[in-house]
C-alpha angles and dihedrals in degrees: 000000000000106000127188126195118199131204100009088157097184099032088245105142097071087057095057122100091231091061087083088073087076093057110137095029127100105247126190119189126197118199101188129069121249126170102168109115096223094052094045091048089055093047093047098039095115097027117130097174123029123200116204127196104220112291100329094120127039112227106200136164098267088059097040092053089063097049105085095164097049113114105156141030112196122192143127134251128358123000114204087137094064125076096225094184092054090048090053093049089050095047094246117148116220112205116188125164107218091196095214113207095012112105125202100253088183090061092046091049091049088050091056092044088057092048092054093041094052097042093049096037091236099163092044093047091049092050091049094048091051090053093052100263123127120214111345099189150346120272133206131254122226104212111104095014127114121256116202120206113195105197115021102214136117097313100028092056091052092050090049088057090052089053092050090050088055091053097257129144108240120217121182134202117186144111115319094257091052091046089055090053091047090054090047088054091054100258128129121249119218116241091224142356092255092053091048094054092043097047104046126095092191119023120188125190118222106166132125113245107243130139092273093054100040108119090359090142104069135193088254091054091053094044087058093061124102117265086236095049127113123219115204124194120182093145114068133323091224091070088077120066111257112274093359098111096050091047091048093049091051088049090052100244108130100023095209144021136193118194139180098175134063139188092246118039130222087037109208100155104110089192093064106130094232090060093051104048116101092216096058131085113201135190127180102251096286097144093117098024105111128117090240092053092044091053091053097042099045094045085064093044094049091044088058089056091048090050092050092049088053091054095252109102114201136206090011111183095188103045093170088075095061097086095047092041091053090055092051097050 
Protein backbone atom coordinates (compact mmCIF):
# COMPACT_ATOMS: atom_id res chain seq x y z
CA UNK A 1 0.00 0.00 0.00
CA UNK A 2 0.93 3.62 -0.42
CA UNK A 3 1.15 5.04 3.10
CA UNK A 4 1.58 8.70 4.02
CA UNK A 5 2.58 9.99 7.46
CA UNK A 6 1.88 13.65 8.23
CA UNK A 7 3.46 16.05 10.73
CA UNK A 8 6.45 13.96 11.82
CA UNK A 9 8.22 17.17 12.83
CA UNK A 10 11.56 15.63 13.80
CA UNK A 11 11.59 12.73 11.33
CA UNK A 12 11.39 10.39 14.32
CA UNK A 13 9.09 7.61 13.20
CA UNK A 14 11.49 5.97 10.74
CA UNK A 15 13.98 5.60 13.64
CA UNK A 16 11.56 3.63 15.84
CA UNK A 17 11.76 -0.13 16.14
CA UNK A 18 8.07 -0.47 15.31
CA UNK A 19 8.59 1.21 11.91
CA UNK A 20 9.70 -2.21 10.62
CA UNK A 21 6.03 -3.23 10.75
CA UNK A 22 5.55 -1.19 7.54
CA UNK A 23 8.22 -3.12 5.61
CA UNK A 24 7.05 -3.90 2.10
CA UNK A 25 4.81 -0.84 1.86
CA UNK A 26 5.58 2.44 0.10
CA UNK A 27 5.86 5.03 2.88
CA UNK A 28 6.06 8.80 2.42
CA UNK A 29 6.77 10.97 5.47
CA UNK A 30 6.18 14.72 5.70
CA UNK A 31 8.06 16.64 8.38
CA UNK A 32 6.38 20.03 8.07
CA UNK A 33 2.84 21.06 8.96
CA UNK A 34 0.33 21.96 6.26
CA UNK A 35 -3.39 22.53 6.76
CA UNK A 36 -4.41 24.11 3.43
CA UNK A 37 -6.77 21.80 1.57
CA UNK A 38 -5.15 22.27 -1.85
CA UNK A 39 -1.68 21.46 -0.55
CA UNK A 40 -2.87 18.44 1.42
CA UNK A 41 -4.93 17.13 -1.49
CA UNK A 42 -1.83 17.23 -3.67
CA UNK A 43 0.33 15.50 -1.08
CA UNK A 44 -2.24 12.80 -0.40
CA UNK A 45 -3.43 12.30 -3.99
CA UNK A 46 -2.21 8.69 -4.25
CA UNK A 47 -2.40 7.80 -0.55
CA UNK A 48 -4.23 4.63 0.39
CA UNK A 49 -3.44 4.64 4.13
CA UNK A 50 -2.94 7.85 6.10
CA UNK A 51 -1.12 7.95 9.44
CA UNK A 52 -1.96 10.85 11.73
CA UNK A 53 0.04 12.02 14.72
CA UNK A 54 -2.63 12.87 17.25
CA UNK A 55 -4.63 15.98 16.26
CA UNK A 56 -1.98 17.89 14.37
CA UNK A 57 -3.89 17.96 11.06
CA UNK A 58 -7.64 18.44 10.58
CA UNK A 59 -9.20 15.90 8.22
CA UNK A 60 -12.52 17.33 7.06
CA UNK A 61 -14.97 16.74 4.22
CA UNK A 62 -13.52 19.25 1.71
CA UNK A 63 -10.22 17.36 1.84
CA UNK A 64 -11.69 13.86 1.96
CA UNK A 65 -13.79 14.54 -1.13
CA UNK A 66 -10.57 14.96 -3.12
CA UNK A 67 -8.83 11.80 -1.90
CA UNK A 68 -10.18 9.10 -4.19
CA UNK A 69 -7.50 6.54 -3.31
CA UNK A 70 -7.76 6.87 0.47
CA UNK A 71 -9.02 3.71 2.18
CA UNK A 72 -7.73 3.91 5.76
CA UNK A 73 -6.86 6.50 8.39
CA UNK A 74 -4.81 4.99 11.21
CA UNK A 75 -4.15 6.84 14.45
CA UNK A 76 -4.45 6.47 18.22
CA UNK A 77 -6.76 7.99 20.85
CA UNK A 78 -9.57 10.52 20.35
CA UNK A 79 -10.48 11.92 16.94
CA UNK A 80 -12.20 15.33 17.13
CA UNK A 81 -10.00 16.40 14.19
CA UNK A 82 -11.53 13.82 11.82
CA UNK A 83 -14.93 14.14 10.13
CA UNK A 84 -16.06 10.58 10.81
CA UNK A 85 -19.34 10.95 8.91
CA UNK A 86 -17.49 12.16 5.81
CA UNK A 87 -15.10 9.23 6.09
CA UNK A 88 -18.02 6.83 6.23
CA UNK A 89 -19.63 8.42 3.17
CA UNK A 90 -16.35 8.13 1.30
CA UNK A 91 -15.75 4.54 2.34
CA UNK A 92 -12.70 5.41 4.44
CA UNK A 93 -12.08 3.26 7.50
CA UNK A 94 -10.88 5.09 10.60
CA UNK A 95 -8.90 2.85 12.95
CA UNK A 96 -8.03 4.33 16.32
CA UNK A 97 -6.91 2.33 19.33
CA UNK A 98 -8.50 4.01 22.36
CA UNK A 99 -6.02 2.23 24.72
CA UNK A 100 -8.54 1.79 27.54
CA UNK A 101 -6.89 1.59 30.93
CA UNK A 102 -3.45 2.67 29.72
CA UNK A 103 -2.60 6.24 30.72
CA UNK A 104 -0.06 8.41 28.96
CA UNK A 105 2.63 8.43 31.61
CA UNK A 106 4.61 10.81 29.40
CA UNK A 107 1.79 13.39 29.62
CA UNK A 108 1.48 12.91 33.38
CA UNK A 109 5.23 13.36 33.81
CA UNK A 110 5.22 16.53 31.70
CA UNK A 111 2.36 17.85 33.83
CA UNK A 112 4.44 17.40 36.93
CA UNK A 113 7.50 18.93 35.27
CA UNK A 114 5.42 22.04 34.56
CA UNK A 115 4.16 22.15 38.14
CA UNK A 116 7.71 22.11 39.48
CA UNK A 117 9.01 24.52 36.84
CA UNK A 118 6.27 27.07 37.50
CA UNK A 119 6.29 26.85 41.30
CA UNK A 120 10.08 27.21 41.44
CA UNK A 121 10.33 29.70 38.53
CA UNK A 122 12.79 27.42 36.75
CA UNK A 123 12.61 28.98 33.24
CA UNK A 124 12.72 32.51 34.62
CA UNK A 125 15.63 31.74 36.93
CA UNK A 126 17.53 30.09 34.08
CA UNK A 127 16.97 33.09 31.80
CA UNK A 128 18.11 35.45 34.53
CA UNK A 129 21.24 33.43 35.24
CA UNK A 130 22.18 33.41 31.56
CA UNK A 131 21.82 37.18 31.49
CA UNK A 132 24.14 37.66 34.49
CA UNK A 133 21.56 38.00 37.26
CA UNK A 134 21.57 35.86 40.40
CA UNK A 135 18.29 34.77 42.05
CA UNK A 136 15.46 36.90 40.72
CA UNK A 137 12.74 35.80 43.13
CA UNK A 138 11.42 33.35 45.70
CA UNK A 139 9.49 30.26 44.63
CA UNK A 140 6.88 28.08 46.34
CA UNK A 141 7.11 24.62 47.89
CA UNK A 142 4.52 21.90 47.23
CA UNK A 143 4.46 19.90 50.46
CA UNK A 144 1.39 20.67 52.54
CA UNK A 145 -0.43 22.45 49.71
CA UNK A 146 -3.60 21.34 47.96
CA UNK A 147 -3.44 19.83 44.47
CA UNK A 148 -6.66 19.97 42.47
CA UNK A 149 -7.31 17.40 39.77
CA UNK A 150 -10.12 18.39 37.40
CA UNK A 151 -11.07 15.15 35.67
CA UNK A 152 -10.04 11.98 37.44
CA UNK A 153 -9.30 9.64 34.55
CA UNK A 154 -6.25 7.81 33.25
CA UNK A 155 -3.87 10.77 33.41
CA UNK A 156 -5.48 12.74 36.24
CA UNK A 157 -5.27 9.77 38.60
CA UNK A 158 -1.55 9.36 37.87
CA UNK A 159 -0.87 13.06 38.49
CA UNK A 160 -2.81 12.78 41.76
CA UNK A 161 -0.40 10.05 42.81
CA UNK A 162 2.56 12.29 42.06
CA UNK A 163 1.02 14.99 44.22
CA UNK A 164 0.54 12.59 47.10
CA UNK A 165 4.20 11.50 46.80
CA UNK A 166 5.19 15.16 47.16
CA UNK A 167 3.19 15.48 50.37
CA UNK A 168 0.26 17.36 48.88
CA UNK A 169 -3.40 17.04 49.78
CA UNK A 170 -5.31 15.97 46.67
CA UNK A 171 -8.79 17.30 45.90
CA UNK A 172 -10.80 16.17 42.88
CA UNK A 173 -13.65 17.61 40.84
CA UNK A 174 -15.13 15.38 38.15
CA UNK A 175 -18.18 13.40 37.13
CA UNK A 176 -19.80 11.44 39.94
CA UNK A 177 -18.35 8.11 38.84
CA UNK A 178 -14.86 9.56 38.77
CA UNK A 179 -15.40 11.26 42.13
CA UNK A 180 -16.35 7.91 43.62
CA UNK A 181 -13.11 6.41 42.30
CA UNK A 182 -11.13 9.33 43.70
CA UNK A 183 -12.68 8.81 47.13
CA UNK A 184 -11.89 5.09 46.92
CA UNK A 185 -8.28 6.03 46.15
CA UNK A 186 -8.14 8.12 49.32
CA UNK A 187 -8.53 11.59 47.83
CA UNK A 188 -10.93 14.33 48.84
CA UNK A 189 -13.82 15.26 46.58
CA UNK A 190 -14.80 18.92 46.36
CA UNK A 191 -18.32 19.80 47.47
CA UNK A 192 -18.78 22.12 44.49
CA UNK A 193 -16.93 23.49 41.49
CA UNK A 194 -16.66 26.90 43.17
CA UNK A 195 -15.10 25.37 46.27
CA UNK A 196 -12.70 23.40 44.11
CA UNK A 197 -11.33 26.44 42.29
CA UNK A 198 -11.16 28.51 45.48
CA UNK A 199 -9.40 25.90 47.60
CA UNK A 200 -6.61 24.59 45.37
CA UNK A 201 -3.03 25.85 45.33
CA UNK A 202 -2.24 23.93 42.16
CA UNK A 203 -5.10 23.03 39.82
CA UNK A 204 -4.48 20.71 36.87
CA UNK A 205 -6.92 20.04 34.03
CA UNK A 206 -7.32 16.45 32.83
CA UNK A 207 -10.48 16.39 30.73
CA UNK A 208 -11.12 15.31 27.18
CA UNK A 209 -12.21 18.10 24.87
CA UNK A 210 -15.73 17.31 23.64
CA UNK A 211 -18.70 19.59 23.11
CA UNK A 212 -19.76 19.17 26.75
CA UNK A 213 -16.35 20.25 28.07
CA UNK A 214 -15.52 23.04 25.64
CA UNK A 215 -15.16 26.23 27.68
CA UNK A 216 -15.98 24.34 30.87
CA UNK A 217 -13.46 26.48 32.79
CA UNK A 218 -15.00 29.95 32.85
CA UNK A 219 -13.75 33.41 33.70
CA UNK A 220 -15.70 33.20 36.97
CA UNK A 221 -13.98 29.91 37.85
CA UNK A 222 -10.56 31.49 37.36
CA UNK A 223 -11.51 34.64 39.23
CA UNK A 224 -12.29 32.48 42.26
CA UNK A 225 -8.77 31.08 42.46
CA UNK A 226 -6.13 32.23 44.95
CA UNK A 227 -3.71 34.94 43.80
CA UNK A 228 -0.91 32.50 44.71
CA UNK A 229 -2.44 29.56 42.81
CA UNK A 230 -1.11 27.81 39.71
CA UNK A 231 -3.35 26.57 36.87
CA UNK A 232 -1.87 23.78 34.72
CA UNK A 233 -3.27 22.71 31.35
CA UNK A 234 -1.70 19.80 29.51
CA UNK A 235 -5.04 18.59 28.11
CA UNK A 236 -6.59 20.95 25.55
CA UNK A 237 -6.75 24.74 25.30
CA UNK A 238 -10.45 24.63 24.41
CA UNK A 239 -11.34 23.52 27.93
CA UNK A 240 -10.90 27.15 28.99
CA UNK A 241 -13.24 29.84 27.69
CA UNK A 242 -11.56 31.88 24.92
CA UNK A 243 -9.44 34.70 26.32
CA UNK A 244 -10.35 33.88 29.91
CA UNK A 245 -6.94 32.62 31.04
CA UNK A 246 -4.96 35.60 29.77
CA UNK A 247 -7.45 38.02 31.32
CA UNK A 248 -7.40 36.13 34.62
CA UNK A 249 -3.60 36.08 34.78
CA UNK A 250 -3.45 39.81 34.12
CA UNK A 251 -6.01 40.32 36.89
CA UNK A 252 -3.90 38.24 39.28
CA UNK A 253 -6.20 35.24 39.85
CA UNK A 254 -4.67 32.74 39.43
CA UNK A 255 -1.19 34.06 39.99
CA UNK A 256 0.49 31.62 37.62
CA UNK A 257 -0.18 29.24 34.76
CA UNK A 258 1.69 26.45 33.02
CA UNK A 259 0.38 25.33 29.64
CA UNK A 260 1.36 22.79 27.01
CA UNK A 261 -1.64 23.36 24.71
CA UNK A 262 -2.88 26.29 22.64
CA UNK A 263 -5.92 27.30 20.61
CA UNK A 264 -3.82 27.34 17.43
CA UNK A 265 -1.12 24.71 16.95
CA UNK A 266 1.64 24.85 15.91
CA UNK A 267 1.85 28.21 17.68
CA UNK A 268 4.37 30.39 15.84
CA UNK A 269 3.07 33.81 16.81
CA UNK A 270 5.72 35.13 19.18
CA UNK A 271 3.33 37.94 20.13
CA UNK A 272 0.83 35.51 21.64
CA UNK A 273 -0.05 36.82 25.14
CA UNK A 274 0.66 33.53 26.88
CA UNK A 275 4.23 33.60 25.58
CA UNK A 276 4.78 37.10 26.89
CA UNK A 277 3.47 36.95 30.45
CA UNK A 278 6.12 36.60 33.14
CA UNK A 279 3.85 34.39 35.27
CA UNK A 280 3.37 31.70 32.61
CA UNK A 281 5.48 28.67 31.71
CA UNK A 282 4.79 27.37 28.20
CA UNK A 283 5.82 24.25 26.30
CA UNK A 284 4.87 23.35 22.67
CA UNK A 285 2.45 20.44 23.21
CA UNK A 286 5.13 17.94 24.17
CA UNK A 287 3.13 16.04 26.78
CA UNK A 288 3.17 12.80 24.78
CA UNK A 289 6.33 13.52 22.79
CA UNK A 290 8.87 11.01 24.08
CA UNK A 291 10.55 8.16 22.23
CA UNK A 292 9.04 5.66 24.67
CA UNK A 293 5.51 6.99 24.13
CA UNK A 294 5.99 7.14 20.36
CA UNK A 295 7.18 3.52 20.28
CA UNK A 296 4.05 2.41 22.14
CA UNK A 297 1.62 4.57 20.18
CA UNK A 298 2.93 3.86 16.71
CA UNK A 299 3.22 0.14 17.30
CA UNK A 300 -0.58 0.28 17.67
CA UNK A 301 -1.01 2.57 14.67
CA UNK A 302 1.15 0.45 12.39
CA UNK A 303 -0.53 -2.75 13.63
CA UNK A 304 -3.83 -1.28 12.44
CA UNK A 305 -2.36 -0.83 8.96
CA UNK A 306 -1.05 -4.40 8.95
CA UNK A 307 -4.47 -5.64 10.04
CA UNK A 308 -6.19 -3.71 7.25
CA UNK A 309 -3.74 -5.03 4.67
CA UNK A 310 -4.57 -8.54 5.86
CA UNK A 311 -8.27 -7.87 5.34
CA UNK A 312 -9.03 -7.66 9.06
CA UNK A 313 -9.45 -3.98 10.02
CA UNK A 314 -8.99 -3.35 13.75
CA UNK A 315 -10.21 -0.71 16.19
CA UNK A 316 -12.67 0.63 13.62
CA UNK A 317 -14.55 3.67 14.93
CA UNK A 318 -16.95 3.84 11.95
CA UNK A 319 -18.02 0.19 11.50
CA UNK A 320 -20.76 1.09 9.01
CA UNK A 321 -18.04 1.71 6.45
CA UNK A 322 -16.74 -1.85 6.47
CA UNK A 323 -19.14 -3.26 3.90
CA UNK A 324 -18.69 -0.43 1.39
CA UNK A 325 -14.94 -0.29 1.99
CA UNK A 326 -14.71 -4.01 1.30
CA UNK A 327 -16.45 -3.50 -2.05
CA UNK A 328 -14.03 -0.72 -3.01
CA UNK A 329 -10.81 -2.63 -2.22
